[in-house]
Structure formats: C-alpha cells, structure tokens
One Martini backbone bead per residue (centre of mass of N, CA, C, O) as a GRO file, in nm:
protein
   64
    1MET     BB    1  -8.637   5.192   9.564
    2PRO     BB    2  -8.522   5.216   9.867
    3SER     BB    3  -8.280   5.019   9.854
    4PRO     BB    4  -8.037   5.183   9.744
    5GLY     BB    5  -8.030   5.384   9.982
    6MET     BB    6  -7.990   5.177  10.206
    7GLY     BB    7  -7.729   5.052  10.084
    8GLY     BB    8  -7.559   5.302  10.091
    9GLY     BB    9  -7.577   5.347  10.400
   10ALA     BB   10  -7.441   5.081  10.480
   11ASP     BB   11  -7.178   5.132  10.326
   12ARG     BB   12  -7.101   5.387  10.488
   13GLY     BB   13  -7.100   5.250  10.766
   14ALA     BB   14  -6.868   5.037  10.683
   15GLU     BB   15  -6.626   5.209  10.583
   16PRO     BB   16  -6.477   5.298  10.849
   17GLU     BB   17  -6.410   5.003  10.929
   18ARG     BB   18  -6.240   4.943  10.676
   19GLU     BB   19  -6.045   5.185  10.722
   20ALA     BB   20  -5.943   5.087  11.005
   21GLU     BB   21  -5.838   4.808  10.908
   22ARG     BB   22  -5.643   4.909  10.699
   23ARG     BB   23  -5.468   5.083  10.891
   24LYS     BB   24  -5.384   4.852  11.076
   25ARG     BB   25  -5.242   4.682  10.861
   26ARG     BB   26  -5.043   4.896  10.771
   27ALA     BB   27  -4.903   4.939  11.042
   28GLN     BB   28  -4.807   4.655  11.069
   29PHE     BB   29  -4.639   4.646  10.806
   30LEU     BB   30  -4.448   4.884  10.886
   31ARG     BB   31  -4.330   4.749  11.134
   32GLU     BB   32  -4.217   4.491  10.996
   33LEU     BB   33  -4.039   4.643  10.794
   34ALA     BB   34  -3.855   4.783  11.003
   35GLU     BB   35  -3.762   4.531  11.134
   36ALA     BB   36  -3.629   4.403  10.888
   37ARG     BB   37  -3.430   4.629  10.838
   38GLN     BB   38  -3.283   4.606  11.110
   39LEU     BB   39  -3.193   4.313  11.070
   40ARG     BB   40  -3.033   4.360  10.809
   41ASP     BB   41  -2.832   4.564  10.934
   42ARG     BB   42  -2.709   4.362  11.138
   43VAL     BB   43  -2.631   4.129  10.928
   44GLN     BB   44  -2.549   4.375  10.696
   45PRO     BB   45  -2.345   4.632  10.740
   46ARG     BB   46  -2.225   4.704  10.465
   47ARG     BB   47  -2.492   4.739  10.315
   48ALA     BB   48  -2.608   4.950  10.506
   49LYS     BB   49  -2.396   5.164  10.457
   50THR     BB   50  -2.441   5.200  10.152
   51ALA     BB   51  -2.729   5.274  10.177
   52ARG     BB   52  -2.695   5.529  10.352
   53LEU     BB   53  -2.508   5.679  10.148
   54ARG     BB   54  -2.709   5.676   9.915
   55HIS     BB   55  -2.928   5.829  10.062
   56ALA     BB   56  -2.767   6.085  10.123
   57MET     BB   57  -2.713   6.153   9.830
   58ARG     BB   58  -3.006   6.187   9.745
   59MET     BB   59  -3.061   6.417   9.945
   60ARG     BB   60  -2.849   6.617   9.840
   61THR     BB   61  -2.968   6.613   9.522
   62PHE     BB   62  -3.226   6.717   9.615
   63ARG     BB   63  -3.490   6.925   9.508
   64TRP     BB   64  -3.703   7.160   9.677
   0.00000   0.00000   0.00000
C-alpha cells in the first residue's frame, strides 16, 4: 500500500526537473526560430516587407 504514495512523491520530485528541461528546450527552439526568421528576412527582403505590412494590417484591424 505505501508504494503508490511513494511513487507519487517521486514523480512530483522529478516533475520540476522535467518542467525545467521542457522550458530550456522551448527557449532554445524559440531562439532558433527567431534566428531563422531573421535569416529569411535577409535573404528574401521583398517577402519580408510584405509579411511586415500584412502583420501591421492585422494589428490595425484587431479589436482589443
């Protein structure tokens, strides 16, 4: 009977580590995504400009 309680405690102890690892991976992914976006903007300036204009239009028409 004590095994489920102990197992639950062990899972809870490992959960913050898993959460920290997930956040680390997510931060790395977002950094790489931003870097890729910057590279694409440098390589394809016309497409980047239209994307910027489209985004600006979306922001203007968005209702807060």
